[in-house]
FILUMKE-467951 format. One line per 10 residues: number of its first residue (from 1); their letters; for each residue x, y, z of C-alpha. Coordinates in Angstrom, 1 decimal, m for minus. Layout:
N
NUM> a> X,Y,Z ~ ... $
// end
This chain:
538
1> mslnkfmhpr> m0.3,0.0,m0.1 ~ 1.2,3.4,m1.0 ~ 1.6,5.6,2.1 ~ 1.9,9.1,m0.7 ~ m0.7,10.5,1.9 ~ 1.5,10.1,5.3 ~ 3.4,12.5,3.4 ~ 4.7,15.4,5.0 ~ 1.9,18.5,3.7 ~ 3.9,21.1,1.4 $
11> nkyrkppdfk> 5.4,17.8,0.0 ~ 5.1,18.4,m4.2 ~ 5.6,15.0,m4.1 ~ 2.3,13.3,m2.6 ~ 1.8,13.8,m6.3 ~ 4.1,11.8,m7.9 ~ 5.9,12.8,m10.8 ~ 4.1,12.6,m14.8 ~ 7.4,9.9,m15.5 ~ 5.8,10.5,m19.1 $
21> alaakypdfn> 6.5,14.1,m19.0 ~ 9.7,13.8,m18.1 ~ 11.0,11.0,m20.1 ~ 9.5,13.6,m23.2 ~ 11.8,16.5,m21.9 ~ 14.9,14.4,m20.7 ~ 16.8,12.1,m23.5 ~ 18.9,10.0,m20.7 ~ 15.7,9.6,m18.7 ~ 13.4,8.0,m21.5 $
31> klvkrdargn> 16.7,5.8,m22.6 ~ 15.9,4.2,m18.9 ~ 11.8,4.0,m18.2 ~ 9.6,1.3,m19.9 ~ 6.3,1.9,m21.8 ~ 4.0,m0.8,m21.8 ~ 1.2,m1.8,m25.0 ~ m1.2,1.7,m24.1 ~ 2.5,3.5,m23.9 ~ 1.9,3.9,m20.3 $
41> vsldfknpks> 5.8,4.6,m18.7 ~ 7.1,3.1,m15.8 ~ 10.9,2.6,m14.1 ~ 12.6,m0.1,m12.6 ~ 13.1,1.2,m8.9 ~ 15.9,m2.3,m8.6 ~ 18.1,m0.5,m11.2 ~ 20.8,1.5,m9.6 ~ 21.1,3.8,m12.9 ~ 17.1,3.9,m13.2 $
51> lqaltttllk> 17.2,5.7,m9.8 ~ 20.4,7.4,m10.5 ~ 18.9,8.9,m13.8 ~ 15.5,9.5,m11.5 ~ 17.5,11.9,m9.2 ~ 18.8,13.5,m11.4 ~ 15.8,14.5,m13.3 ~ 14.1,15.6,m10.7 ~ 16.8,17.7,m9.1 ~ 17.0,19.8,m12.1 $
61> edfdlnveip> 13.0,19.3,m13.0 ~ 12.3,20.9,m9.5 ~ 15.0,22.6,m8.4 ~ 17.1,23.6,m11.1 ~ 19.7,21.6,m9.7 ~ 22.7,20.1,m11.9 ~ 24.2,17.4,m9.8 ~ 26.8,14.5,m10.9 ~ 25.7,10.9,m8.8 ~ 27.3,8.1,m8.5 $
71> vnpqiptipl> 25.8,5.1,m9.3 ~ 26.1,3.3,m6.0 ~ 23.9,2.5,m3.0 ~ 23.4,6.1,m2.0 ~ 21.2,7.4,m4.7 ~ 19.7,9.9,m3.0 ~ 15.7,9.5,m3.3 ~ 14.0,12.9,m3.6 ~ 10.9,12.7,m1.7 ~ 12.2,11.4,1.5 $
81> ymnyllwled> 15.2,14.0,1.1 ~ 11.7,16.7,1.1 ~ 10.3,15.4,4.1 ~ 13.3,15.4,6.5 ~ 14.0,18.8,5.2 ~ 10.8,20.0,5.5 ~ 10.3,18.2,9.3 ~ 13.4,20.0,9.8 ~ 11.9,23.6,8.4 ~ 8.8,23.1,10.8 $
91> lvaantssdv> 11.7,23.0,14.0 ~ 13.5,25.8,12.9 ~ 9.9,28.0,11.9 ~ 8.9,27.0,15.3 ~ 11.7,27.5,17.1 ~ 13.2,31.3,15.5 ~ 12.2,34.2,13.5 ~ 15.8,35.2,11.9 ~ 15.7,34.9,7.9 ~ 19.5,33.7,8.0 $
101> iqgveigcta> 19.9,29.9,8.5 ~ 22.0,28.3,9.7 ~ 22.5,23.9,9.5 ~ 25.4,21.6,9.6 ~ 25.2,18.1,7.6 ~ 27.1,14.7,9.0 ~ 27.9,13.5,6.2 ~ 27.3,15.3,3.3 ~ 28.1,12.6,0.6 ~ 29.9,12.9,m3.1 $
111> scvysllaar> 26.6,14.1,m3.9 ~ 25.8,16.7,m0.7 ~ 21.9,16.9,m2.0 ~ 20.5,18.0,1.3 ~ 23.0,20.6,1.7 ~ 22.0,22.0,m2.1 ~ 17.7,22.1,m1.4 ~ 18.5,23.4,1.9 ~ 20.4,26.2,0.3 ~ 18.4,26.4,m3.0 $
121> qfhwhmlate> 15.1,25.6,m1.3 ~ 15.0,26.9,1.9 ~ 18.0,29.5,1.3 ~ 19.5,28.2,4.1 ~ 23.4,28.1,5.1 ~ 24.9,24.7,5.1 ~ 27.9,22.9,6.9 ~ 28.6,19.9,5.0 ~ 31.1,17.4,6.5 ~ 32.5,14.1,4.8 $
131> vdtdsaftas> 34.6,11.6,5.7 ~ 35.7,10.2,2.8 ~ 38.7,12.7,0.3 ~ 36.9,11.6,m2.7 ~ 33.3,11.7,m1.7 ~ 34.1,15.0,m0.9 ~ 35.8,17.2,m3.5 ~ 33.0,15.7,m6.0 ~ 31.1,17.5,m3.6 ~ 32.4,20.5,m3.7 $
141> nnirrnklnd> 32.5,20.1,m7.6 ~ 28.3,19.9,m7.1 ~ 28.1,23.4,m5.4 ~ 30.4,25.0,m7.8 ~ 28.2,24.0,m11.0 ~ 25.3,25.2,m9.0 ~ 26.8,28.2,m7.9 ~ 25.9,27.8,m4.4 ~ 29.4,28.3,m2.8 ~ 28.3,31.8,m0.8 $
151> rvtvravkkg> 25.7,29.3,1.1 ~ 27.7,25.8,1.8 ~ 30.8,24.8,2.5 ~ 32.2,21.4,2.0 ~ 34.8,20.4,4.2 ~ 36.3,16.9,3.9 ~ 37.1,15.8,8.3 ~ 39.3,12.5,9.5 ~ 37.1,9.4,10.3 ~ 35.8,9.5,13.6 $
161> tvlqgvlepg> 34.9,12.9,13.7 ~ 31.5,14.3,13.8 ~ 30.8,17.1,14.8 ~ 33.2,18.4,17.5 ~ 36.1,19.8,15.9 ~ 34.3,21.1,13.2 ~ 31.5,24.1,13.7 ~ 32.8,27.2,13.0 ~ 34.0,30.1,16.3 ~ 31.4,31.8,17.8 $
171> vvydfcmcns> 28.6,30.7,15.1 ~ 25.0,29.2,16.5 ~ 23.8,26.7,14.6 ~ 20.0,26.1,14.1 ~ 20.2,23.0,13.4 ~ 22.5,19.7,12.5 ~ 21.3,16.9,9.9 ~ 22.7,13.7,9.5 ~ 21.4,10.7,6.9 ~ 22.8,7.8,9.6 $
181> lrylssreel> 21.3,5.3,6.7 ~ 24.8,5.4,4.9 ~ 26.0,3.4,7.9 ~ 23.1,0.3,6.9 ~ 26.6,m2.2,6.3 ~ 27.1,m2.3,9.6 ~ 25.1,m1.7,13.1 ~ 28.2,m1.6,15.1 ~ 29.2,1.8,12.4 ~ 25.9,3.1,12.6 $
191> ltlltalvld> 25.7,2.8,16.9 ~ 28.6,3.8,17.5 ~ 27.9,7.3,15.4 ~ 24.7,7.6,16.9 ~ 26.2,7.5,20.0 ~ 29.4,9.8,19.2 ~ 27.3,12.3,17.7 ~ 24.8,12.2,21.2 ~ 28.3,12.7,23.3 ~ 29.4,15.7,21.2 $
201> sielkeriri> 25.7,17.5,21.5 ~ 26.2,17.1,24.7 ~ 28.9,19.2,25.1 ~ 29.0,21.7,22.9 ~ 25.2,21.8,24.4 ~ 23.5,24.7,22.6 ~ 26.1,25.4,20.5 ~ 23.8,23.9,17.6 ~ 20.2,24.4,19.0 ~ 18.0,21.2,17.0 $
211> ytvkvadett> 20.6,18.5,17.1 ~ 18.4,15.9,14.0 ~ 19.4,12.2,12.5 ~ 17.0,10.1,10.5 ~ 17.4,6.4,11.4 ~ 16.2,3.2,9.1 ~ 13.5,1.6,11.8 ~ 12.1,2.3,15.0 ~ 14.5,m0.6,16.9 ~ 17.1,2.0,15.3 $
221> vatlmetlkk> 15.1,4.5,17.4 ~ 14.6,3.1,20.0 ~ 17.8,2.7,20.9 ~ 18.9,5.8,19.7 ~ 16.1,6.9,23.1 ~ 17.6,4.8,25.5 ~ 21.0,6.6,24.9 ~ 20.1,10.0,25.1 ~ 17.8,8.9,28.8 ~ 21.3,8.1,29.7 $
231> agvtrvsskm> 23.0,10.8,28.6 ~ 20.7,12.6,30.3 ~ 18.3,14.1,27.7 ~ 14.9,15.0,28.4 ~ 13.8,17.3,25.4 ~ 13.3,14.6,22.3 ~ 10.3,13.8,19.3 ~ 10.7,11.7,16.5 ~ 8.8,11.5,13.6 ~ 7.8,8.9,10.8 $
241> fcqgrttrwg> 8.6,10.2,7.1 ~ 6.5,8.1,4.3 ~ 6.8,8.1,0.8 ~ 5.8,4.8,m1.8 ~ 6.3,1.5,0.5 ~ 9.4,3.4,2.2 ~ 9.1,4.7,6.2 ~ 12.4,6.1,7.8 ~ 12.1,8.2,10.5 ~ 13.5,11.2,12.1 $
251> vawtlgfael> 14.9,12.0,15.5 ~ 15.2,15.1,16.8 ~ 16.8,16.0,20.7 ~ 17.8,20.2,22.1 ~ 20.2,20.7,25.4 ~ 19.0,24.2,25.6 ~ 14.7,25.7,25.5 ~ 13.9,24.9,21.3 ~ 10.0,23.5,20.8 ~ 10.0,20.1,19.4 $
261> dlgsqslkqn> 6.7,18.8,19.7 ~ 4.9,20.6,17.1 ~ 2.1,18.8,17.1 ~ m0.9,19.8,14.6 ~ 1.2,22.5,13.6 ~ 2.4,21.2,10.3 ~ m1.2,20.9,9.0 ~ m2.2,24.1,10.1 ~ 0.7,25.5,7.9 ~ m1.3,24.3,5.2 $
271> ipfsqtvrgd> m4.2,26.1,5.6 ~ m4.8,28.6,3.1 ~ m6.0,32.4,3.7 ~ m8.7,33.4,1.5 ~ m10.4,36.1,0.2 ~ m13.7,37.0,m1.8 ~ m13.2,39.4,m4.8 ~ m15.9,41.1,m7.2 ~ m13.8,40.6,m10.3 ~ m13.0,38.2,m12.3 $
281> lpgtveqllq> m10.4,35.6,m13.0 ~ m8.2,37.2,m15.8 ~ m8.4,41.0,m14.3 ~ m8.4,39.9,m10.9 ~ m5.0,37.7,m11.8 ~ m3.6,40.8,m14.3 ~ m3.9,43.0,m11.0 ~ m2.5,41.4,m8.8 ~ 0.6,40.7,m11.1 ~ 0.4,44.3,m11.0 $
291> liaklqiths> 0.1,44.9,m7.0 ~ 2.9,42.3,m6.6 ~ 5.3,43.7,m9.0 ~ 4.6,47.6,m7.6 ~ 5.8,45.2,m4.0 ~ 8.4,44.1,m5.8 ~ 7.5,40.1,m5.4 ~ 8.9,37.8,m7.6 ~ 6.3,35.0,m8.5 ~ 5.9,32.5,m10.8 $
301> iikrneelct> 3.1,30.4,m12.6 ~ 2.8,26.8,m12.4 ~ m1.1,26.7,m14.1 ~ m3.0,28.9,m15.6 ~ m6.1,28.1,m17.2 ~ m10.3,29.3,m17.6 ~ m10.8,28.3,m14.1 ~ m7.9,29.0,m12.3 ~ m4.3,30.7,m12.2 ~ m1.4,29.4,m9.6 $
311> meitamnntw> 1.6,31.0,m8.6 ~ 4.1,30.9,m6.5 ~ 5.7,34.1,m4.8 ~ 8.8,35.0,m3.4 ~ 9.4,38.8,m1.1 ~ 12.7,39.4,m0.2 ~ 11.8,42.3,2.1 ~ 8.2,42.5,3.7 ~ 7.3,45.4,1.7 ~ 3.8,45.2,2.3 $
321> snvekrtrqi> 3.2,46.4,6.1 ~ 3.9,49.7,5.7 ~ 2.0,50.6,2.5 ~ m1.4,48.9,5.0 ~ m0.5,51.4,7.6 ~ 0.0,54.3,5.4 ~ m3.4,53.4,4.0 ~ m4.6,53.2,7.6 ~ m3.5,56.3,7.9 ~ m4.9,58.0,5.6 $
331> tnnkdcyket> m8.1,56.5,5.7 ~ m8.8,57.4,9.0 ~ m7.0,61.3,8.9 ~ m10.2,61.3,6.4 ~ m12.6,59.5,8.0 ~ m11.1,62.2,11.9 ~ m12.0,65.0,9.1 ~ m15.8,64.1,8.4 ~ m16.3,64.2,11.6 ~ m14.7,67.2,12.5 $
341> lntpnseenn> m17.2,69.1,10.3 ~ m19.9,67.7,11.8 ~ m18.9,68.8,15.2 ~ m20.7,72.1,16.6 ~ m17.5,72.7,19.2 ~ m15.1,72.7,16.2 ~ m11.7,74.5,15.6 ~ m13.2,76.0,12.4 ~ m14.5,77.8,15.4 ~ m11.4,79.3,16.7 $
351> epgvdgnnki> m12.8,79.6,20.2 ~ m11.4,77.7,22.8 ~ m14.3,75.9,24.7 ~ m13.7,73.6,27.7 ~ m12.7,71.3,25.3 ~ m9.8,73.5,24.0 ~ m8.6,73.4,26.7 ~ m8.8,69.9,27.4 ~ m6.7,70.1,24.2 ~ m4.2,72.8,25.6 $
361> edhteikeen> m3.6,70.4,29.0 ~ m3.5,67.2,27.1 ~ m0.6,69.0,25.3 ~ 1.3,69.7,28.1 ~ 2.1,66.8,28.8 ~ 2.8,65.4,26.0 ~ 5.3,68.0,25.9 ~ 6.1,67.2,28.8 ~ 6.8,63.6,28.4 ~ 8.6,64.8,24.9 $
371> kddekglpsk> 11.2,66.7,27.7 ~ 12.3,63.7,29.4 ~ 12.7,62.0,25.7 ~ 15.5,65.3,24.4 ~ 17.3,64.2,27.5 ~ 19.2,60.9,25.9 ~ 18.2,59.1,29.1 ~ 21.0,55.6,28.0 ~ 18.9,52.3,27.3 ~ 18.5,49.6,30.4 $
381> etagssqiki> 19.5,47.2,27.2 ~ 23.5,46.1,26.9 ~ 24.2,43.4,24.6 ~ 26.7,41.1,26.0 ~ 28.9,38.9,24.5 ~ 29.1,35.8,25.7 ~ 32.3,32.5,25.9 ~ 31.4,28.7,26.2 ~ 33.9,27.3,28.6 ~ 34.4,23.8,28.7 $
391> gvdekattnf> 36.0,21.8,31.6 ~ 38.9,19.4,30.8 ~ 39.2,17.3,34.1 ~ 40.8,13.7,32.5 ~ 43.7,14.1,29.4 ~ 42.9,10.9,26.7 ~ 44.2,10.4,23.8 ~ 41.9,8.1,20.7 ~ 42.5,7.6,16.9 ~ 39.6,7.2,15.2 $
401> cgsnvsekst> 41.7,5.7,11.6 ~ 41.6,2.7,9.5 ~ 39.6,0.5,7.7 ~ 36.9,0.0,10.1 ~ 36.1,2.9,11.9 ~ 33.8,0.5,14.3 ~ 36.8,m1.5,15.3 ~ 37.9,1.6,16.7 ~ 35.4,3.6,18.4 ~ 34.8,0.8,22.0 $
411> eevaengvge> 35.5,3.7,24.0 ~ 37.2,3.5,28.2 ~ 37.7,6.7,29.6 ~ 38.8,7.5,33.5 ~ 37.6,6.9,36.7 ~ 36.0,10.9,37.0 ~ 34.1,12.1,40.4 ~ 30.5,12.8,40.5 ~ 29.8,16.1,39.1 ~ 33.4,16.6,37.2 $
421> kiatdvgekt> 32.7,17.2,33.1 ~ 33.5,15.7,30.1 ~ 35.0,17.2,27.7 ~ 36.3,17.0,24.0 ~ 39.6,19.0,22.5 ~ 39.9,18.8,19.6 ~ 43.8,19.3,17.9 ~ 44.6,21.6,14.7 ~ 44.6,18.8,12.7 ~ 42.1,16.6,12.9 $
431> maevvgngig> 39.6,18.3,9.6 ~ 40.3,19.4,6.0 ~ 38.8,22.0,4.2 ~ 37.8,21.7,0.6 ~ 39.5,24.4,m1.5 ~ 40.3,25.4,m4.7 ~ 38.2,28.0,m7.5 ~ 38.3,26.2,m10.1 ~ 36.4,22.6,m10.8 ~ 39.4,19.6,m10.5 $
441> ekivaevgdd> 41.5,20.8,m8.3 ~ 42.8,19.3,m5.5 ~ 41.9,18.9,m1.8 ~ 43.8,20.2,0.5 ~ 44.3,18.2,4.0 ~ 46.5,19.8,6.4 ~ 46.2,16.0,9.3 ~ 48.5,14.2,10.3 ~ 49.6,11.0,9.4 ~ 47.6,9.5,12.7 $
451> crigkkrgsi> 44.1,10.8,12.3 ~ 44.4,11.9,16.1 ~ 41.7,13.6,18.0 ~ 43.0,15.3,20.7 ~ 40.9,14.0,23.5 ~ 38.4,11.8,23.3 ~ 35.5,11.1,24.5 ~ 33.5,10.2,27.3 ~ 30.8,6.9,27.1 ~ 27.3,7.3,27.7 $
461> ddldaansdm> 27.5,5.3,30.6 ~ 29.5,7.3,32.7 ~ 27.2,10.4,31.9 ~ 24.8,8.4,33.1 ~ 26.3,8.0,36.6 ~ 27.4,11.5,36.8 ~ 24.6,12.9,35.2 ~ 22.3,13.8,38.7 ~ 25.2,16.8,39.8 ~ 26.5,17.5,36.1 $
471> krlkmkngss> 26.1,20.9,35.3 ~ 24.6,22.4,31.3 ~ 25.9,25.1,30.5 ~ 25.1,27.2,28.8 ~ 25.6,29.4,25.9 ~ 23.8,32.8,24.6 ~ 23.3,34.0,20.7 ~ 24.1,37.4,22.4 ~ 26.4,40.3,19.8 ~ 28.0,37.0,18.3 $
481> evnigpqrgp> 28.6,37.8,15.0 ~ 27.3,35.1,12.1 ~ 30.4,35.6,9.1 ~ 28.0,34.1,6.4 ~ 27.8,36.3,4.3 ~ 25.5,39.7,2.9 ~ 22.9,37.3,1.4 ~ 19.7,36.8,2.9 ~ 16.9,34.4,2.6 ~ 13.2,35.3,1.4 $
491> vltaslvvrk> 11.0,36.9,4.2 ~ 7.6,34.9,2.7 ~ 7.4,32.5,0.1 ~ 3.6,31.5,m0.5 ~ 1.5,29.7,m3.1 ~ m1.1,32.5,m4.2 ~ m3.9,30.4,m6.3 ~ m7.1,32.6,m8.2 ~ m10.3,31.4,m8.9 ~ m13.3,31.2,m10.7 $
501> tssgsvvemt> m16.3,32.0,m8.9 ~ m20.0,32.4,m10.3 ~ m19.9,35.8,m7.6 ~ m16.3,37.3,m9.1 ~ m13.4,35.2,m7.3 ~ m11.4,33.9,m4.4 ~ m8.2,34.8,m3.6 ~ m6.5,32.3,m1.5 ~ m3.0,32.5,m0.1 ~ m1.0,29.5,1.6 $
511> wlrgpggrns> 2.3,30.0,3.9 ~ 5.3,27.6,2.2 ~ 8.5,29.1,4.1 ~ 10.1,32.4,5.4 ~ 11.0,33.7,8.4 ~ 7.1,35.8,8.8 ~ 5.5,33.1,9.3 ~ 1.4,32.4,8.5 ~ 1.4,36.1,9.9 ~ 2.6,37.5,6.9 $
521> aqqllqylts> 0.9,35.8,4.4 ~ m2.5,37.5,5.1 ~ m1.4,40.2,6.3 ~ m0.3,40.3,2.4 ~ m3.3,39.0,1.5 ~ m5.1,41.6,3.1 ~ m3.7,44.4,1.1 ~ m3.7,42.5,m1.9 ~ m7.4,42.3,m2.0 ~ m8.7,45.3,0.0 $
531> slnppadn> m6.7,46.8,m3.1 ~ m8.7,44.8,m5.6 ~ m12.2,45.6,m3.8 ~ m11.6,49.5,m2.3 ~ m13.8,50.9,0.0 ~ m16.5,52.8,m1.4 ~ m16.3,56.7,m0.7 ~ m19.3,58.4,1.8 $
// end
């Protein structure tokens, strides 16, 4: 039974792609499809080359991404990838109103599709890590090919590195993500990764607001939940991702106060706002296009016929709130003027009666209040920079290199007294940067031959034993500078639909993404429809 109806409500692949139309448009995809006697088109999903062709075709058709994807077991499945990203978008939207979102992808593989989609579709800034040097090189080329260097940084790291020593100094990230399915070939390696991720989150605390990972089955979810419980992490949630006949799970946790229980929020976000207008469909659409052009809002028409017009609109700035406010002020001033003309003791008589004296007294009080403003009293709010201090009580080193990571992952931690902190001090040569400006340039890695990590992680059992008295370090974003370049994402991306009715038209707007939230979509719709249907003059 297909599970598409349980996909994220904003996932465009709830309706399956039209293979026949894609085959007609993309020759490489057309070579791999099958046609029956009736002309129906199908695809062999057991053939890796067919999956590769489908993924590259969908990325190009729906996101304008040109991606080199090796034929291997790690070929991305775009509908499932979008489920994970849309869940992350819900988590981010519930916890911040910033228009600059910073994320970390652990293990981006050669395709780097998660970070590419995050940058192109959601306008996030991503730091993507990869332990395989060749894969990191290919991922870096994919970023350059799509001109997303300003939003995505690919970093090659040594085996055993998860988050420690990877993050940019002074940057607080909104989330991290990890697709653990690439480790399915080794259960021991998978559990080693998940344990290391939990331990790193304990050390990094609120350097990352929300930690997430995608896993393959409920057994792994239960194991991870138990690991988090032993580590003293109590704010945890999980989410089921469905597509076709495949089910995956996402697990999220926080060491701060991030909201993880979304409830029915994602369903609520998909409910459109609507307004009825008097004009017919063609005229209403043309007026709307003129209005959004004046507001410097871009649009892309998805479907247009005699019954409806569907488009996606993108606003880089909120250009409608001030316009709407000025319009209300003008209307209010006009109403006040009419009311004044109809008042017997109006100011046009120039006779200050009792009411006039009251106005003079009020005016005097206002002047007294303004004097305090003119004194230039300092603000009570002060901005302080915060620092992170991680205590280190025991020093030890471990080596995670070798052909099999899991063989090197078993760690024994020296006995710590109750209340002592377990920390990791990453050496200067634990990672490699993917550098170079042109396609084909080599990756330069300044890493020691012994692949040493300066301090090894503690174990979950140690954390469980000392958890009752361990003091968690807190970090406030404060005035920390985020060095991510000048570009910012749109404040609002929304779906705008105009439908024909017997008495006129209905205009619907659905918030898709953006820090402005649903309120910005509602305000924009009100402004547009009030401009289409101006109130009659009295």
